[in-house]
C-alpha positions as a Markdown table, in Angstrom:
| # | Residue | x | y | z |
|---|---|---|---|---|
| 1 | Unk | -6.2 | -12.4 | 2.7 |
| 2 | Unk | -7.2 | -9.7 | 0.3 |
| 3 | Unk | -6.7 | -10.8 | -3.3 |
| 4 | Unk | -4.0 | -9.0 | -5.3 |
| 5 | Unk | -5.6 | -7.6 | -8.5 |
| 6 | Unk | -4.1 | -7.4 | -12.0 |
| 7 | Unk | -3.2 | -3.8 | -12.8 |
| 8 | Unk | -2.9 | -2.8 | -16.5 |
| 9 | Unk | -0.3 | -0.3 | -17.8 |
| 10 | Unk | -2.9 | 2.5 | -18.1 |
| 11 | Unk | -4.0 | 2.1 | -14.4 |
| 12 | Unk | -0.3 | 1.9 | -13.4 |
| 13 | Unk | 0.4 | 5.1 | -15.1 |
| 14 | Unk | -2.7 | 7.1 | -14.3 |
| 15 | Unk | -4.1 | 5.5 | -11.2 |
| 16 | Unk | -7.1 | 3.3 | -10.6 |
| 17 | Unk | -9.4 | 2.7 | -7.6 |
| 18 | Unk | -11.6 | -0.1 | -8.8 |
| 19 | Unk | -9.8 | -2.5 | -6.5 |
| 20 | Unk | -9.6 | -0.2 | -3.5 |
| 21 | Unk | -11.5 | -1.4 | -0.4 |
| 22 | Unk | -14.5 | 0.7 | 0.5 |
| 23 | Unk | -13.9 | 2.9 | 3.5 |
| 24 | Unk | -16.7 | 1.3 | 5.5 |
| 25 | Unk | -15.1 | -2.2 | 5.0 |
| 26 | Unk | -11.7 | -1.2 | 6.5 |
| 27 | Unk | -10.8 | -2.3 | 10.0 |
| 28 | Unk | -11.0 | 0.6 | 12.5 |
| 29 | Unk | -7.3 | 0.6 | 13.2 |
| 30 | Unk | -6.7 | 1.7 | 9.6 |
| 31 | Unk | -9.2 | 4.6 | 9.7 |
| 32 | Unk | -7.2 | 6.2 | 12.5 |
| 33 | Unk | -4.2 | 6.2 | 10.2 |
| 34 | Unk | -2.0 | 8.6 | 12.1 |
| 35 | Unk | -1.5 | 5.8 | 14.6 |
| 36 | Unk | -1.1 | 2.8 | 12.3 |
| 37 | Unk | 2.4 | 1.9 | 11.2 |
| 38 | Unk | 1.3 | 0.6 | 7.8 |
| 39 | Unk | -0.7 | 3.8 | 7.1 |
| 40 | Unk | 2.2 | 5.9 | 8.3 |
| 41 | Unk | 4.5 | 4.1 | 5.8 |
| 42 | Unk | 2.0 | 4.7 | 3.0 |
| 43 | Unk | 1.8 | 8.4 | 3.9 |
| 44 | Unk | 5.6 | 8.6 | 3.8 |
| 45 | Unk | 5.6 | 6.8 | 0.5 |
| 46 | Unk | 3.0 | 9.3 | -0.9 |
| 47 | Unk | 5.0 | 12.4 | 0.2 |
| 48 | Unk | 8.7 | 11.2 | 0.1 |
| 49 | Unk | 8.8 | 8.1 | -2.1 |
| 50 | Unk | 10.0 | 4.6 | -1.4 |
| 51 | Unk | 12.9 | 2.4 | -2.6 |
| 52 | Unk | 12.9 | -1.1 | -4.0 |
| 53 | Unk | 13.9 | -3.8 | -1.6 |
| 54 | Unk | 14.4 | -7.5 | -1.9 |
| 55 | Unk | 11.0 | -9.0 | -2.4 |
| 56 | Unk | 9.2 | -5.8 | -1.5 |
| 57 | Unk | 9.8 | -2.1 | -0.7 |
| 58 | Unk | 11.7 | 0.0 | 1.8 |
| 59 | Unk | 10.1 | 3.0 | 3.4 |
| 60 | Unk | 12.0 | 5.0 | 5.9 |
| 61 | Unk | 13.5 | 2.6 | 8.4 |
| 62 | Unk | 11.4 | -0.5 | 7.5 |
| 63 | Unk | 11.2 | -3.1 | 4.8 |
| 64 | Unk | 7.9 | -4.5 | 3.6 |
| 65 | Unk | 8.5 | -8.0 | 2.4 |
| 66 | Unk | 5.9 | -9.9 | 0.4 |
| 67 | Unk | 4.0 | -12.5 | 2.4 |
| 68 | Unk | 4.2 | -16.1 | 1.1 |
| 69 | Unk | 2.2 | -16.5 | -2.1 |
| 70 | Unk | 2.1 | -12.8 | -2.9 |
| 71 | Unk | 3.7 | -11.4 | -6.0 |
| 72 | Unk | 5.4 | -8.3 | -4.8 |
| 73 | Unk | 5.4 | -6.5 | -8.1 |
| 74 | Unk | 1.6 | -7.0 | -8.6 |
| 75 | Unk | 0.8 | -6.0 | -5.0 |
| 76 | Unk | 3.0 | -2.9 | -5.2 |
| 77 | Unk | 1.4 | -1.9 | -8.6 |
| 78 | Unk | -2.1 | -2.2 | -7.0 |
| 79 | Unk | -1.1 | 0.1 | -4.1 |
| 80 | Unk | 0.7 | 2.5 | -6.5 |
| 81 | Unk | -2.4 | 2.7 | -8.7 |
| 82 | Unk | -4.5 | 3.9 | -5.7 |
| 83 | Unk | -1.8 | 6.3 | -4.6 |
| 84 | Unk | -1.7 | 7.8 | -8.1 |
| 85 | Unk | -5.4 | 8.3 | -8.4 |
| 86 | Unk | -7.0 | 11.7 | -8.0 |
| 87 | Unk | -10.4 | 10.2 | -7.1 |
| 88 | Unk | -10.6 | 9.2 | -3.4 |
| 89 | Unk | -10.3 | 11.5 | -0.4 |
| 90 | Unk | -6.8 | 11.4 | 1.0 |
| 91 | Unk | -7.9 | 9.8 | 4.3 |
| 92 | Unk | -9.6 | 6.9 | 2.4 |
| 93 | Unk | -6.6 | 6.5 | 0.1 |
| 94 | Unk | -4.0 | 6.3 | 3.0 |
| 95 | Unk | -6.3 | 4.0 | 5.0 |
| 96 | Unk | -7.0 | 1.6 | 2.1 |
| 97 | Unk | -3.4 | 1.5 | 0.9 |
| 98 | Unk | -2.2 | 0.9 | 4.5 |
| 99 | Unk | -4.6 | -2.0 | 4.8 |
| 100 | Unk | -3.5 | -3.5 | 1.4 |
| 101 | Unk | 0.2 | -3.1 | 2.5 |
| 102 | Unk | -0.6 | -5.0 | 5.8 |
| 103 | Unk | -2.4 | -7.7 | 3.9 |
| 104 | Unk | 0.3 | -8.4 | 1.4 |
| 105 | Unk | 3.6 | -7.5 | 3.2 |
| 106 | Unk | 5.3 | -8.2 | 6.5 |
| 107 | Unk | 6.9 | -5.2 | 8.2 |
| 108 | Unk | 10.6 | -5.6 | 9.2 |
| 109 | Unk | 13.0 | -3.2 | 10.7 |
| 110 | Unk | 15.9 | -2.4 | 8.4 |
| 111 | Unk | 19.3 | -3.2 | 9.9 |
| 112 | Unk | 21.9 | -0.5 | 9.4 |
């Protein structure tokens, strides 16, 4: 499992990509992010926002719940820091954040 980095307040506020996986190291299914549910969730978060959810985050009609041993606040801060950065190309940002989301959170359908 990808290690969750510590994000300081400056990186949280202004973005940071030091911990972002390099594009070449990402599994292929994340590079074709229009067909990956984790990347689609990140894209939705980027454009429309997300809501807090017990032990994770809710995006559209799914909850992303922290996997055992993962601190959800730290993991979400790491993803948010990349989303808030101006540095990477959009495709790399969505693919890398989708990968991090998949590493640290389980996807579950929200029940109405």
